N, C-alpha and C positions, 0 to 999 in steps of 0.2 A: 108625292115623291118623298121618301124619307131621306133626310140629310140635305135637302135642297134649301138654299137660302133665298127667300123671296126678294125680288128686285124692287126696291123702293126708291122711286125717283119721281118727284112731282114736277112736271113742266108747267111753266106759265102759259097762259093761253096764246100769247104773242111770241112764243119761242121760235127761234130761227130754224130753218130746215135742217142745217147741219147738226144742231143740238138735238133735234128730234131724232135724227139718224143715229146719233151716239146713244141716245136713250134706248132706242129699239135694239141696238147692238148689245148694250148692257143687259137688257132683259133676255135676249137670246143666249148670251153667255151664262147667265144665272140658271137658265133652264138646262143648258148642256151640263153645267156643273152638277146640278141636282141629278140628272140622268146618270152621270159618271159615278156619283156616290151610290146610287141605287145599284148600278151594275157591279161596283166593287163589293158591296154587301152581299149581293146574290152570288158572286164568285166565291167569297169566303164560306158562305153557307154550303154551296155545292162542293167545295173542296173538303169541308169537314164531313159531309155525307159520304163522299167517295172514300176518304180515309177510314171511316167507320165501317163501310161495307168491305173494304180490303181486309181490315182486321178480323171481321166476322168470317170472311171467306177463308182466311188463313187458319183461324181456329177450327172451322168446319173441316178444312182439308187435313189438319193435324189429327182431328178426331177420327176422320175416315181412315187415315193411314194407320192410326193406332188401334182401330177396331178390328175385331175378328182375328184372333190368333190362328195361324195355319195349323192344320192337324198334323203335318209332318215337319218335325223340327230336327231330325237327325241329318246333319249336313253331309255326312259321308255317304248317305244313301239317296241323295237328291239328284234327279236329272236336271237338265238345263232349265226347263220350264218351271219346275218346282223351286229350284234355287233362285231363279229370278223373282218369283213371287215372294219368297221368304226374305230375300235381300231388300226389296222395296218396302215390305211391311216392317222389317227391323229398322231400316234407316229412318222411316217415318216415326216410329215409336221412340227411337233413341233421340231424334231431334226434339220431339216433345219433352222427353225426360230431361234433356240438357236445358231446354227453355224453362222448365218448371223448377229444377233444382240447382242449375248452374254448376255443371260438372267439369269446367275447364281445368280446375286444379287436380281433378282425379282421372279424367278421361281425355286423351288426345283426340283431335279431330280425325286423325288417320286410323282410328280404331278398326275400320274394316280391313286394314292391312295387318292386323294382329289377331291371328286365329284364336288364341286363348280369350281375348276380349270379346270376340264374336260369340264364342260359346257361352261366356259369362253373361253377356247381354241377352242372348237368346233365352237362356234359362230365366233371367230376371224378367224379361217381357212376358213370357208364358205364365210365370207366377203372378205377375201383376194382373193379367186378365182374369186368372182364376180367383184372385183375392178380391177383386172389385166387381165380380159377377153378382147379379142380384140374388143368386141362390147361395152365395158364400156365407160363412159364419160371420156374425157381426164384428168379431175381432180379427178377421182375416186381413183387412188392410193394415192394421197395426203390426201384425206378424210379418207382413210383407215389408213394411218400413224397417223393421228390425233386421230382416235379411238384407235389405238394401244397404243399410249402414255397414254391414260386414262386407257386402259386395264392393262397396267403394274402396275399402282397404285392399281388397284383392286386386281391384283394377289398377291401383297404384303399384302393387307388386308386379303385375304383369308388364308394366311399362319399364322394362329393364334398360332400354336405351334412352330414356328420358325424352320421349317425343312430346311430352307436355310442355316442353320449352318452346314449341312453336313449329317444328318441322319434323317430318318423318325420318327416323334413323333406323335402318335395318339392324336387327340384333347382330352382335359380333359373332363371327363364325367359330371362335374358340369356345363359345358357350353351347354349340350345337352337338348333338349326339354323333358319334362316328358312324360311318357307313355300314360297318360290320356289327352294329350293336345287336342285331337279331341273332347272329351266330353266337355271340357271347351269351345272350339270354338262353339260347337252347343248350349251351354247355352247362349253364347253371341248373337248368331243368334236369339234364341227364345226371348231374352230380347229386341232385336231390332225390331222384328216383332210385339210385343205387342202394341207398340205405333203407328203403321201404320194403315191407314184405310183399310177396306175390299174392294176388287174390286167391281165395280158396277155390278149388275146382268144383264145378257144379255136381250135385248128387246124381248118381246113375238112375236111369228110369227104364221101365219095361217097354214092350212094343207099343203099348197104349199111352205112353208118356207118363205113367204113374210110377212113383218111387217104389222099390221092392218092399214087400211086407216083411216085418220083423220076424226073426226066427222064434219058435215057441220058447218061452222062458227068457227071452232076451229083453234087456232094458231098452225101450223105444228111444231113450235119449242117448244111447250109445254106450252105457255103462256095462258092468259085468252081468252075466246071466244071474237071474234070481233063483 
């Protein structure tokens, strides 16, 4: 037994019975103490093994969640099933990204409640998968990191309500577009179209769909007769 302290106690041949009982008890206690030391050491070893396996499982889970970018990334066109799959994939990847780069100063934890951040992170995740693909150009990861640096600045800009301070704050309504913004946009379109020329009418064609032949002596380009 590792860690056990051997019991060393020499009794005289004519030792009394009670002294012999004490010696046996001491030997028993020493054996129990050694067993407890072995058990404690085994417990520590097992605990370290369990913690190591948990860390490996967490890494594997993060890798699985970050792997395989979905083919459909346009949020406005997703049905419920496709959106669920994309959400789970993106949350897993962003969790890995935060763990890897420490984004608390740039990205609030409530980012799923900020649509611009969702779009930004979706594009960033898709680009990451393409950049780190085995078929990508060798400098693709470096170009992704450069894009990532610019993306971090944009993420801070999208956090207009300062949710990075620790709690989600909905954007102020005075920063939102008015309900009739589409009508105003159409008025601007109409004003722009007024000053533009009308499209040229199509050239006439005969019954067979062919343009009429030019008159004898006429310039085929439309100029004066030659």
